[in-house]
Each structure stands twice: as structure tokens, then as C-alpha cells.
C-alpha positions in Angstrom: 0.0 0.0 0.0 2.8 2.4 0.9 4.5 1.6 -2.4 1.3 2.3 -4.3 1.0 5.6 -2.5 4.6 6.5 -3.4 4.2 5.6 -7.1 0.9 7.5 -7.2 2.5 10.6 -5.8 5.5 10.4 -8.2 3.1 9.9 -11.1 1.1 13.0 -10.2 4.2 15.1 -9.6 5.5 14.2 -13.0 2.2 14.9 -14.7 1.8 18.3 -13.2 5.4 19.1 -13.9 4.6 18.4 -17.6 1.5 20.6 -17.3 3.7 23.4 -16.0 5.9 23.2 -19.1 2.6 22.9 -21.1 1.5 26.4 -20.1 4.7 27.9 -21.6 4.4 25.7 -24.8 0.8 26.7 -25.3 1.6 30.3 -24.8 4.4 30.1 -27.4 2.0 28.5 -29.9 -0.7 31.1 -29.2 1.8 34.0 -29.7 2.9 32.5 -33.0 -0.8 32.8 -34.2 -0.6 30.2 -37.0 -2.5 27.4 -35.0 -5.9 28.2 -33.6 -6.8 26.9 -30.1 -9.3 24.5 -31.6 -6.8 23.2 -34.1 -4.3 22.6 -31.3 -7.0 20.8 -29.3 -7.7 18.5 -32.3 -4.0 17.8 -32.7 -3.9 16.8 -29.0 -7.0 14.6 -29.1 -6.2 12.9 -32.4 -2.5 12.4 -31.6 -3.1 11.0 -28.1 -5.9 8.8 -29.4 -3.6 7.2 -32.0 -0.8 6.8 -29.5 -3.0 5.2 -26.8 -4.6 2.8 -29.3 -1.2 1.8 -30.7 0.1 1.2 -27.2 -3.0 -0.9 -26.3 -2.1 -3.3 -29.1 1.0 -4.3 -27.3 0.5 -3.6 -23.6 -3.1 -3.3 -22.5 -5.1 -6.4 -21.4 -7.9 -7.4 -23.7 -10.7 -5.8 -21.8 -13.8 -4.0 -22.9 -15.8 -1.2 -21.5 -19.0 -2.4 -20.0 -22.1 -1.2 -21.8 -23.4 0.4 -18.7 -20.2 2.4 -18.3 -20.0 3.8 -21.8 -22.0 6.9 -21.1 -19.9 7.5 -18.0 -16.7 7.3 -20.1 -18.3 9.7 -22.6 -19.1 12.2 -19.8 -15.6 11.7 -18.3 -14.1 12.4 -21.7 -16.3 15.5 -22.1 -15.3 17.0 -18.7 -11.7 15.7 -18.3 -10.5 16.1 -21.9 -12.8 18.1 -24.2 -13.9 20.9 -21.9 -10.7 20.9 -19.8 -8.3 21.3 -22.8 -10.6 23.5 -24.8 -11.2 26.0 -22.0 -7.5 26.0 -21.2 -6.5 26.7 -24.8 -9.0 29.5 -25.0 -7.9 31.0 -21.7 -4.2 30.8 -22.4 -4.6 33.2 -25.4 -6.0 35.8 -23.0 -3.9 35.3 -19.8 -0.3 35.6 -19.0 1.6 32.4 -18.1 1.8 33.3 -14.4 -1.8 34.3 -14.1 -2.9 31.0 -15.8 -0.7 29.1 -13.3 -2.1 30.9 -10.3 -5.7 30.3 -11.5 -4.9 26.6 -12.0 -4.3 26.3 -8.2 -8.0 26.6 -7.6 -8.6 23.0 -8.8 -8.1 21.5 -5.3 -10.6 23.9 -3.8 -13.2 23.0 -6.4 -12.4 19.3 -6.0 -13.1 19.6 -2.2 -16.5 21.3 -3.0 -17.5 18.7 -5.6 -16.5 15.9 -3.2 -18.7 17.4 -0.5 -21.6 17.5 -3.0 -21.3 14.0 -4.5 -19.7 11.9 -1.6 -20.7 14.1 1.3 -17.2 14.9 2.5 -17.2 17.3 5.5 -16.1 20.9 4.9 -14.9 22.6 8.1 -14.9 26.4 8.8 -11.2 26.2 8.0 -12.0 24.9 4.5 -14.5 27.7 4.0 -11.9 30.2 5.1 -9.5 28.7 2.5 -12.0 29.0 -0.3 -12.7 32.7 0.6 -9.0 33.4 0.6 -8.6 31.9 -2.8 -11.5 33.8 -4.1 -9.9 37.0 -2.8 -6.8 36.2 -4.7 -8.8 35.6 -7.9 -10.6 39.0 -7.4 -7.2 40.8 -7.1 -6.2 39.2 -10.4 -9.5 40.3 -12.0 -9.2 43.9 -10.9 -5.6 44.0 -11.8 -6.4 42.7 -15.3 -9.1 45.3 -15.8 -6.6 48.1 -15.2 -4.3 46.8 -17.9 -5.3 47.2 -21.6 -2.3 45.9 -23.5 -4.1 43.1 -25.4 -3.6 39.4 -25.4 -0.2 39.6 -23.7 -2.1 40.5 -20.5 -4.8 38.8 -18.6 -8.5 39.6 -19.5 -11.6 38.8 -17.5 -12.6 36.3 -20.2 -9.3 34.6 -19.8 -9.8 34.3 -16.0 -13.3 32.9 -16.6 -11.9 30.4 -19.1 -9.4 29.2 -16.4 -12.2 28.9 -13.8 -14.1 26.7 -16.3 -10.9 24.7 -16.9 -10.4 24.1 -13.2 -14.1 23.3 -12.6 -14.2 20.7 -15.4 -11.0 19.0 -14.4 -12.0 19.0 -10.7 -15.3 17.4 -11.6 -13.5 14.7 -13.6 -11.0 14.0 -10.8 -13.6 14.1 -8.0 -16.4 12.1 -9.6 -14.8 9.3 -11.8 -12.3 7.6 -9.5 -14.5 4.4 -9.1 -14.7 4.2 -12.9 -11.0 4.7 -13.4 -10.2 2.0 -10.8 -12.4 -0.5 -12.8 -10.2 -0.5 -15.9 -6.5 -0.5 -16.8 -5.1 3.0 -17.5 -4.4 2.4 -21.2 -7.9 0.9 -21.8 -9.6 3.8 -20.1 -7.5 6.5 -21.8 -7.8 5.0 -25.3 -11.6 5.2 -25.1 -11.4 8.6 -23.4 -9.4 10.1 -26.2 -11.4 8.3 -28.9 -14.6 10.0 -27.6 -12.8 13.3 -27.2 -11.6 13.0 -30.9 -15.2 12.3 -32.0 -16.3 15.4 -30.1 -13.6 17.5 -31.8 -14.3 16.1 -35.3 -17.1 18.5 -36.2 -14.8 21.4 -35.5 -11.7 19.9 -37.1 -12.1 21.1 -40.7 -12.9 24.8 -39.9 -10.1 24.7 -37.2 -7.4 23.5 -39.6 -8.7 25.8 -42.4 -8.3 28.8 -40.1 -4.7 27.7 -39.2 -1.6 28.0 -41.3 0.4 24.9 -40.5 2.8 25.5 -43.3 3.9 28.8 -41.8 4.6 27.4 -38.3 8.3 27.8 -37.4 10.2 24.6 -36.5 10.7 25.8 -33.0 7.0 26.2 -32.5 6.4 22.8 -34.0 8.7 21.4 -31.3 6.3 23.0 -28.7 3.4 21.4 -30.5 5.1 18.0 -30.4 5.7 18.4 -26.7 2.0 19.4 -26.1 0.8 16.3 -27.9 3.3 13.7 -26.6 4.4 15.1 -23.3 1.6 17.2 -21.9 -1.2 15.0 -23.3 -0.2 11.4 -24.0 2.3 11.0 -21.1 0.6 13.3 -18.6 -2.9 11.8 -19.2 -1.4 8.4 -18.6 0.1 9.5 -15.3 -3.0 11.2 -13.9 -5.3 8.2 -13.9 -2.3 6.1 -12.7 -2.2 8.4 -9.7 -6.0 8.5 -9.3 -6.0 4.8 -8.8 -3.8 5.2 -5.7 -4.6 8.6 -4.2 -7.6 10.5 -3.0 -9.0 13.1 -5.5 -8.0 16.1 -3.5 -4.5 14.8 -3.2 -4.3 14.3 -7.0 -5.3 17.9 -7.5 -2.9 19.1 -4.8 -0.1 18.6 -7.3 -1.4 21.6 -9.1 1.1 23.4 -6.9 3.9 22.0 -9.0 2.4 23.6 -12.2 2.7 27.3 -11.3 6.1 27.0 -9.8 7.6 25.5 -12.9 5.7 27.8 -15.3 6.6 30.9 -13.3 10.3 30.1 -13.2 10.4 29.4 -17.0 8.3 32.4 -17.8 10.5 34.8 -15.8 13.7 33.3 -17.2 12.4 33.5 -20.8 11.1 37.1 -20.3 7.5 36.0 -21.1 6.1 37.5 -17.9 6.7 39.9 -15.0 6.0 39.4 -11.3 4.8 42.5 -9.5 3.7 43.1 -5.9 0.0 42.8 -6.7 0.6 39.4 -8.3 2.7 38.3 -5.4 -0.1 39.2 -3.0 -2.7 37.4 -5.1 -0.5 34.3 -5.3 0.0 34.2 -1.6 -3.8 34.5 -1.0 -4.6 31.7 -3.5 -1.9 29.4 -2.1 -2.8 30.1 1.5 -6.5 29.3 0.8 -5.7 26.1 -1.1 -3.3 25.1 1.6 -5.9 25.5 4.3 -8.4 23.4 2.3 -5.9 20.6 1.6 -3.6 20.4 4.6 -6.1 20.6 7.5 -7.8 17.3 7.9 -11.6 17.6 7.6 -12.2 15.9 10.9 -10.1 18.5 12.8 -10.5 22.1 13.6 -8.1 24.8 12.4 -5.0 25.1 14.5 
């Protein structure tokens, strides 16, 4: 059991580290402007679906999704892949890398709330205080964004709302579907997840690729696209359900903390973003709120 917990933690750490790099890669792709968010989503879904189905031919046990579970897998795919990735790709074009990273830390808070609704987990006053602190941090980001009008290189309110939708969808996926994920092997579950996600994206694929100019994409940006498809989608989405099988939903989302740290360091080093006093204050509030929600046991009072 302890070994399973360790491997689950390592898997989630690695997955969210990849997500941290993913923020920078998606920002580079968005700044290039030759690939639309929907086209990138289609590339992620189609690419990961092909990779998982090829992998299943050699490694996955010959198992099938039960007929009663098909609609659950479709809903999991819609929340965990289609809406999560699409809302993120929309938001990243209207947020700075650091702001997107900070907003992503709300996932554990949302996971706690969703768990309380669906499995009746207890929320203490300490948890409520944590949620309020996180909301305060988000409001600081909103008002700070309104005062800046330099375009897509700065965060807009729509970008923040897109990140909220991203967090809510992924938190719903993590918090609701653990029993379903435990029922099947990771490769079997993910190959069907990405197949359904690809079918959802198919109606938008032609217009998305028509609006993109793939021939004009620089080789450096294509490297970022390859990382997004292989590293931040295929590998990361294998590691997440691997961790979900071994950890509680809130613990899985807790590794969101790795994401902003990596993205912030890379963004600052590459000159893609700046860190001012107001963002530092917002970051501290969000992290303090999320920390209160996650690190104080629900059966105990605040220290």
C-alpha cells in the first residue's frame, strides 16, 4: 500500500510538472498565431488517441468497457478532456503564463467542494476560510487585469473565466470518476477517453485547420506542438489516472502546486512575464487558501 501511494505521488508530480511546461508551450503556440486553439485541441486529441490505441495493441489487457459504463466514459471524456483542454487553450490566449498558473491552483478547492456534494465529504470552517482566501486572490487578479489594456499579452476577465471553467471541469473529472478509473486499466480507459474526445472534436476539425496556417509554423513552435501532444497530453494523461487509482481526488489535484512554480520560473527566465507586488499578494492568498483546504484534515479544527 505504501509503495502504491509513493508511485501515485510520483506519477502526479511528473504529470503536473509536464502541465507546468505545457503552459509555456501553449503560450508560445498562441503567440505564433498560426495554429488556432481548436486546431491545437484537435491535434492533442487525435495524436493522443492514436498513441494510446497503438500502445494498447502491445501492452493493455484485452478488456472491454461495459455497456453500462460507456455513457460514464463519454461524460468523463467531455469533462476531463474536451472541456478541460478547450477551455485552457481558449484561456491561455487571454492570460499571462503566471496568471494562468495561479488560477490553476483553484482545482483542489473545487475538488473539495465537488467531493462534498457528491460523496458528502465534510467541509470545516477552515475549509470555507481557505475558499474565501482563494476567491480574494482571484478577485485581485480580475481587478488588476481590468486596469491593464495591452491586449492578449495581458490577462483579461474572459481569460480568467476560461481558467475557472478549466479548473471546474478537471476537478469534476477527478472528483467524480475515481471508481470508474479503478475499474479498468489506465491504457484501456484512456484510449476510449481520447477516442470519444476526438469524436467530439471532429465536427470542428475542418474549420479549425482551415483557419490555421500549419505550413507557416516555425520549426521551434512545431517542437512545442510535439511536446504538447506527446508530453503534456499522451504521457501526462497516462500518469494522472495512474495516480488517481492510488490517491484521493483532492491529493491528486494538490499537485497543481507544481504547475505554477515550474511555469513561473520558466516564464521569468524567458522574459514572457513579469512578477509585481500585486501578483505576489494574489499568489499568496490563493496558495494560503488552497493550503488551508488541503492540509487541514476535515475531521479536525483549524490550529
